[in-house]
C-alpha positions as CSV (number, residue, x, y, z in Angstrom):
1,M,-164.1,-3.3,-23.6
2,K,-164.2,-6.7,-25.3
3,Q,-163.8,-9.6,-22.8
4,T,-160.9,-12.0,-23.2
5,A,-162.0,-15.4,-24.5
6,V,-161.2,-18.7,-22.9
7,W,-160.0,-21.4,-25.3
8,A,-159.6,-25.0,-24.1
9,H,-156.2,-26.3,-25.2
10,R,-156.7,-29.8,-26.7
11,G,-160.0,-29.6,-25.0
12,A,-160.2,-29.5,-21.2
13,S,-157.0,-31.5,-21.2
14,G,-156.2,-30.7,-17.5
15,Y,-159.0,-33.0,-16.6
16,A,-159.6,-35.4,-19.5
17,P,-157.5,-37.1,-22.1
18,E,-156.2,-34.5,-24.5
19,N,-157.7,-34.1,-28.0
20,T,-160.5,-36.6,-27.3
21,L,-164.3,-36.1,-27.6
22,A,-164.5,-36.4,-23.8
23,A,-162.0,-33.4,-23.4
24,F,-164.0,-31.3,-25.9
25,Q,-167.3,-32.1,-24.3
26,L,-165.8,-31.1,-20.9
27,A,-164.7,-27.8,-22.4
28,I,-168.3,-27.2,-23.5
29,D,-169.5,-28.1,-20.0
30,Q,-166.9,-25.8,-18.4
31,K,-168.2,-22.9,-20.5
32,A,-165.1,-22.4,-22.7
33,D,-165.5,-19.9,-25.5
34,G,-163.5,-22.0,-27.9
35,I,-161.5,-25.1,-28.3
36,E,-158.0,-25.7,-29.7
37,L,-157.1,-28.9,-31.5
38,D,-154.4,-30.5,-33.6
39,V,-155.1,-32.1,-37.0
40,Q,-152.9,-34.7,-38.8
41,M,-153.6,-37.3,-41.5
42,T,-153.5,-41.1,-41.4
43,K,-151.9,-43.2,-44.1
44,D,-155.2,-43.5,-45.9
45,G,-156.0,-39.8,-45.7
46,Q,-158.3,-39.4,-42.7
47,L,-158.1,-36.2,-40.8
48,V,-157.5,-37.2,-37.1
49,I,-157.0,-35.1,-33.9
50,I,-153.7,-35.8,-32.2
51,H,-150.9,-33.5,-31.1
52,D,-147.7,-35.5,-31.5
53,E,-146.5,-36.8,-34.8
54,T,-146.2,-40.2,-33.2
55,V,-148.7,-42.1,-31.0
56,N,-146.0,-43.0,-28.4
57,R,-146.8,-40.5,-25.7
58,V,-150.6,-40.8,-25.5
59,S,-151.0,-44.5,-26.2
60,N,-149.3,-47.8,-25.5
61,A,-148.5,-48.3,-29.1
62,K,-145.5,-46.8,-31.0
63,G,-145.3,-45.4,-34.5
64,W,-145.9,-42.3,-36.7
65,V,-149.5,-41.1,-37.2
66,K,-148.7,-41.1,-41.0
67,D,-148.0,-44.8,-41.0
68,F,-151.3,-45.9,-39.4
69,T,-154.4,-46.5,-41.4
70,Y,-157.5,-45.0,-39.9
71,A,-158.8,-48.4,-38.8
72,E,-155.5,-49.1,-37.1
73,I,-155.3,-45.8,-35.3
74,R,-158.9,-46.0,-34.2
75,E,-158.0,-49.2,-32.2
76,L,-155.7,-47.3,-29.9
77,N,-156.7,-46.2,-26.4
78,V,-155.3,-42.7,-25.8
79,N,-156.2,-42.5,-22.2
80,K,-153.2,-43.0,-19.9
81,K,-153.9,-40.4,-17.2
82,F,-157.6,-40.4,-16.4
83,P,-159.0,-43.8,-15.5
84,E,-162.5,-42.4,-14.9
85,Y,-162.8,-41.8,-18.6
86,G,-162.1,-45.4,-19.6
87,I,-161.1,-46.2,-23.1
88,Q,-160.8,-43.1,-25.4
89,R,-160.2,-43.1,-29.1
90,I,-158.5,-40.6,-31.4
91,P,-161.3,-38.7,-33.0
92,T,-161.6,-37.4,-36.6
93,L,-161.9,-33.7,-37.3
94,E,-165.4,-34.4,-38.6
95,E,-166.5,-35.9,-35.2
96,V,-165.2,-32.9,-33.3
97,Y,-167.0,-30.6,-35.7
98,Q,-170.2,-32.6,-35.2
99,L,-169.8,-32.3,-31.4
100,V,-169.5,-28.6,-31.4
101,K,-171.6,-27.7,-34.4
102,D,-174.7,-26.7,-32.4
103,T,-172.7,-24.6,-29.9
104,D,-171.2,-21.1,-30.2
105,L,-167.7,-22.3,-29.7
106,I,-164.8,-21.0,-31.8
107,I,-162.7,-23.8,-33.2
108,N,-158.9,-23.2,-33.5
109,V,-157.6,-25.8,-35.9
110,E,-153.8,-26.2,-35.7
111,L,-152.3,-27.9,-38.7
112,K,-149.5,-30.2,-37.4
113,N,-147.4,-30.3,-40.5
114,G,-144.1,-28.9,-39.5
115,V,-142.3,-32.2,-39.1
116,V,-144.4,-34.3,-41.5
117,F,-145.5,-32.4,-44.6
118,Y,-149.0,-34.0,-45.1
119,Q,-150.0,-33.7,-48.8
120,D,-153.1,-31.6,-49.3
121,L,-153.8,-31.2,-45.6
122,E,-154.8,-27.6,-46.1
123,E,-157.2,-28.5,-48.9
124,R,-158.8,-31.3,-47.0
125,V,-159.3,-29.3,-43.8
126,L,-160.8,-26.3,-45.7
127,E,-163.2,-28.6,-47.6
128,L,-164.5,-30.3,-44.5
129,T,-165.0,-26.9,-42.8
130,R,-167.0,-25.8,-45.8
131,Q,-169.1,-29.0,-45.9
132,M,-169.9,-28.6,-42.2
133,K,-170.7,-24.8,-42.8
134,L,-168.4,-23.8,-40.0
135,Q,-166.3,-21.2,-41.9
136,D,-167.3,-18.4,-39.6
137,R,-166.3,-20.2,-36.5
138,V,-162.9,-21.8,-37.5
139,I,-159.5,-20.1,-37.0
140,Y,-156.5,-21.8,-38.5
141,S,-153.0,-21.7,-37.0
142,S,-149.7,-23.5,-37.5
143,F,-146.0,-23.4,-36.6
144,N,-145.5,-24.0,-40.3
145,H,-146.1,-20.5,-41.6
146,Y,-145.8,-21.7,-45.2
147,S,-148.9,-23.8,-44.4
148,V,-150.7,-20.7,-43.1
149,M,-149.9,-18.8,-46.3
150,K,-151.2,-21.7,-48.4
151,L,-154.5,-21.6,-46.5
152,K,-154.8,-17.9,-47.3
153,K,-154.0,-18.5,-51.0
154,L,-156.7,-21.3,-51.2
155,D,-159.3,-19.2,-49.4
156,T,-158.7,-15.4,-48.9
157,S,-161.5,-15.2,-46.3
158,V,-159.9,-17.6,-43.7
159,R,-158.9,-16.3,-40.3
160,T,-155.4,-17.3,-39.4
161,G,-152.7,-17.1,-36.7
162,F,-149.0,-17.7,-36.6
163,L,-147.9,-20.0,-33.8
164,Y,-144.4,-19.5,-32.6
165,E,-142.1,-19.9,-29.6
166,D,-138.8,-18.2,-28.9
167,G,-137.3,-14.8,-29.6
168,Y,-138.4,-13.7,-33.0
169,L,-137.8,-10.1,-34.1
170,D,-140.8,-7.9,-34.6
171,M,-143.5,-10.5,-34.8
172,P,-146.3,-7.9,-34.9
173,G,-144.7,-6.4,-38.0
174,Y,-144.2,-9.9,-39.5
175,A,-147.9,-10.8,-39.0
176,S,-149.0,-7.5,-40.4
177,R,-146.7,-7.9,-43.5
178,Y,-148.3,-11.3,-44.3
179,R,-151.8,-10.1,-43.4
180,V,-152.3,-12.7,-40.7
181,Q,-154.9,-11.6,-38.2
182,A,-153.4,-13.1,-35.0
183,L,-150.3,-14.2,-33.2
184,H,-150.4,-17.3,-31.0
185,P,-147.2,-17.0,-28.9
186,A,-145.9,-19.1,-26.1
187,L,-146.9,-17.2,-22.9
188,Y,-143.4,-16.0,-22.1
189,N,-143.1,-14.1,-25.4
190,L,-145.3,-11.4,-24.1
191,Q,-142.3,-10.1,-22.1
192,Y,-140.6,-8.6,-25.2
193,P,-140.6,-4.8,-25.3
194,N,-143.8,-3.1,-26.6
195,F,-145.2,-6.4,-27.8
196,M,-148.8,-5.8,-26.8
197,K,-148.6,-2.2,-27.8
198,D,-147.3,-3.0,-31.2
199,C,-149.9,-5.7,-31.8
200,K,-152.7,-3.4,-30.9
201,A,-151.3,-0.6,-33.1
202,R,-151.4,-3.1,-36.0
203,N,-154.7,-4.6,-35.1
204,I,-153.1,-8.0,-34.5
205,K,-155.0,-10.3,-32.1
206,V,-153.0,-12.1,-29.4
207,R,-153.8,-15.5,-28.0
208,P,-151.1,-16.9,-25.8
209,W,-150.6,-20.6,-24.9
210,T,-150.5,-22.6,-22.6
211,V,-151.8,-20.6,-19.6
212,N,-152.8,-22.6,-16.6
213,E,-151.9,-20.4,-13.6
214,M,-154.5,-17.9,-12.2
215,E,-151.9,-15.1,-11.8
216,D,-150.9,-15.4,-15.5
217,M,-154.5,-15.4,-16.5
218,K,-155.2,-12.3,-14.5
219,M,-152.2,-10.6,-16.1
220,L,-153.4,-11.5,-19.5
221,C,-156.8,-10.0,-18.7
222,D,-155.1,-6.8,-17.7
223,L,-153.2,-6.8,-21.0
224,Q,-156.5,-7.4,-22.8
225,V,-155.3,-10.3,-24.9
226,D,-158.0,-11.7,-27.2
227,A,-157.9,-15.2,-25.9
228,I,-156.3,-17.4,-23.2
229,I,-155.4,-20.9,-24.4
230,T,-155.5,-23.1,-21.3
231,N,-155.8,-26.7,-20.2
232,C,-158.1,-25.6,-17.4
233,P,-161.0,-23.7,-19.0
234,D,-163.0,-23.8,-15.7
235,I,-160.3,-21.7,-14.0
236,G,-160.0,-19.5,-17.0
237,R,-163.8,-18.9,-17.0
238,K,-163.7,-17.9,-13.3
239,V,-160.7,-15.5,-13.7
240,V,-162.0,-13.9,-16.8
241,D,-165.5,-13.4,-15.6
242,A,-164.2,-11.9,-12.3
243,A,-161.8,-9.6,-14.1
244,Y,-164.6,-8.1,-16.3
245,L,-167.1,-7.8,-13.4
246,A,-164.6,-5.9,-11.3
């Protein structure tokens, strides 16, 4: 039986500033199997790692990511919650790739282009992944399913997942129809009738987010999901290892 993987959501974001090199390094230290991150583009076309379309929540500045140059966005301190980490900057996708290149971690790259349609984001991300020779370790996901399909058109070998939230009909059938290998649902979507059974029947991988409670993690191990996406990879590691040793 394959063991459920532990993926660190925006890095080990329960303990370090989300989507920073510090959070991704902590995920490595806490023995995560993978990391999840969000990629957007600056005004001058740099691929940067930040979740929201604006910098308002994570920094003391205001504005849209798309309206900052890389030099401008690099000046921002995105640590508002963890003083022990001092000043933390928004990293580039290349910097995160460099950090994890010599590990075995899977990298889940979420394309954040559902509100802002970044021109050529898919091409740019695929090209960097190829340059860094990380094709075998990167999985792409997005709430923008058009973007996922564009990735597949650009490179038929990519591994992809549909992100989604509430109440869609027959998501396993939908993923199968569009030949997407995985679904990345909000945790509560696993309550729908026969969801896991239908995913397994269609060979669709399931990786729920964001799972921080031990009881939920144990339940997901029992359901044999493929990965748990969590802010607390250290807790996930303990729960998963205990579940598969039992």
